[in-house]
N, C-alpha and C positions, 0 to 999 in steps of 0.2 A: 746192662748190656753184658753179654758173655759170648764166648766162642763155643759153639756146639760142634763137636768133633765126631765124625763117623770113622769106622775102621774098614779096612779091606775094600777099596783103598782108603787111606787116611785123607779125609776132607774136612776142612774147617769152614764154618759159616757163622758170621756175626749175627747174633740173635738178640731179641729184646724180651724182657719180662718186666711187669709192673706190679707194684704193691703199695698200698697206703699204710700197711702195718708190716714192715719187712721182717720183724722178728717172728711173725706167724707164718710158718712155711706153707700152710694151706691157703694163704691169701694171695699167693703169687699167680698172676695170669700170664701165660706164655703166649707171645705173638709169633714165635718162630723166626726163621731167618729173615733179615731185612732185605737181602739181595739174593733170592733163590735162583735168579738167572745167572749168577756168577759162580764159577767153579771153585772159588776160594775167597774167603774174606775173614778178617779178624781185626782185633785191636781198634776199637772205636772210641773217639773222643767227641762227646756231644756238647755243643754250645747252644744253650737255651737263651734266646734273646728277649727276655721279659722287658716290656716297656719300649721296645724298638719296633719300628715298622719293618716289614719284610720277613723273610723266612728264618727258621732255626737252621743250624749247620751241624754236619757230622764230618769229621776228618778221620779217615780210617785206612787200614791196610798195613802190610808188612813187606811190601815190594815184591811179592810173589807174582802177581799178575801184571803190575805196572811198576816202572822204576821210581816210584815215589808214593806220596800219600794222596788218596783219592778224596774227593769232596762230594757230599750229597746234601740236599736241603729238603726242608719239610715245613708244613704249616701246622701239622697236628701231632708231631713227634712219633707218629706210628707208621706212616707211609713216607718213604724217602726216595727222592729222585737223584740219580747219579749225574754229576756234572762232567763235562768233557775235559776240563783242565785239572791239573794236579796242583795241590797246595805247595809242596816242596818235592824236589827230586834228589836222588842220590848224586854225590859229587865225587868224581874219580880221584881227585887230589886232596880230599879231606878225610876226616875221621868217620864220615858216613858214606864211604865208597861202596860198601857191600850191600847195605840195606838201610832204610829208614822205616820206623814203625811208630804209630801213634802212641803217645803216653796218656796221661789223664786229661780231663776237660780243660780247655783254656780258662784262665782266671783273669779278672780285670786288674789293671794297675791304676795308680792314682790319677793318671792323665786320661783314663778311659780306654786306652788301648789294652790289648790282651797279651798276656804271656802264655805261650804254648810250649810245652815240653814234649820232646820226641826222643825215642830211643834209636840207636843206630849201631852199626858194626863195620869192621874192616878186617882184612886179612893181615898176616905178617907177625903173629904173636904165637909161636910154637909153644906147646904145653905137653904135659904128661898124658893128657887125654888123646887117645889114638885119632889121627886124622883131624885134629882140631888145632887151628892156628888163628882163631878169630878172637878179637877183642870187642866187647860191647861198651859203648859210651853213651852219655846223655847229652843231648843238644837242646837248643832253644830257638824260638822265633818270636818276634813281636808282630801281632796281627792288628790291622787297622780297626779302630773302634767303629767306623762307619761301614766298612766293608771287610769283614773278617777273613775273606778269601784273599786279601791283599797282604803280602808280607812286607813289613817296613824294614825289618832288620833280622839277620840270621847269624848264629854263632859261627865264628871262624875256627874256634877251638872248643873242645868239649866243655860242658858245664862241670862235669867230673867224669873221671875214668877209674877203673879198678886200680887201687893202690894198696889198700889194707890186705892183710894175709887172708882174711875171710872173703874178700872180694876177688883176689887173684887166685885163690885156691891153693896157696902154698902151705907146706907143712908148718905146724902140726894141724892146721885147720883146712884140711883138704875138702874142697867142695865138689859137687857133682859136675859142674862145668866151669873150668877156670876162666879168669879174665872176663867176668860178666858183671855189669851193673845195669839195672833197668828200673826207671821210675814209673810207678803206676798209681800212686795215691798221694793227694795233697789237699791242703785247706789253707785259707787265709789265716795269718797269725797277727801281724801288725801291718801298718801301712807299708806296702811294697815288700812285705816279708811273708813267706809261706812255709808251713810245716810239711815235710815230705816223707814218704815211706817208699823205700826201694828194695828190690831184690838183689842179692849178690850171690854169685857162683851157683845160681839155681838151687840154693840150699838154705840161705838165711835171709833175714830181713833187717835192713838198716834204717836209720832215722836221721834227719838233718833239717837244716833251715836254709832256705834260699833268700838272699837279700838282693834287691834290685835298686840300683842308683839311676835316677832319671835326671837327665840334663834339663835345666830350665831354659 
């Protein structure tokens, strides 16, 4: 999945391409925008439900058209139907008051529920960048194993925020966009642990480990 962006005016549309041999650039088949009827779409997290009855899911969006993450489902992973409800919405009194945006695909925990990471932003953090007072943070939700559109729990505080100099864009490591962290890639590591790759200050890439404690 990728965002296809046009210029004059700038328009982003979430698009799909498939390959069985990804390293061969000629093998990719492009299917184009998933939602051509929408004026803007990006940032998709696909949940493929192998071995489960019912549809696959897609959580997407960056709060441009709607005040939260949209939901779509599919039975073939190619054609997607937009659902009327939102997975999560912005919260005016939290770290995700300005926007919420889909991170990587949800991954299962040991109890069968899913951990889903999302990126978010809020105002109130002035910086040297002209007209920029935004801080990006990483949040999380737990999705129900039987109905992944149902949120069991949501973070009250960020999973992490910009703190290191190359995340905040402070001297001597001045980044393109100050006060930004956003998580886009991860994989299972150990039980309830995940290796993550995230962007910082729109300039560098960071690496970390997320550990989840599940109450019995």
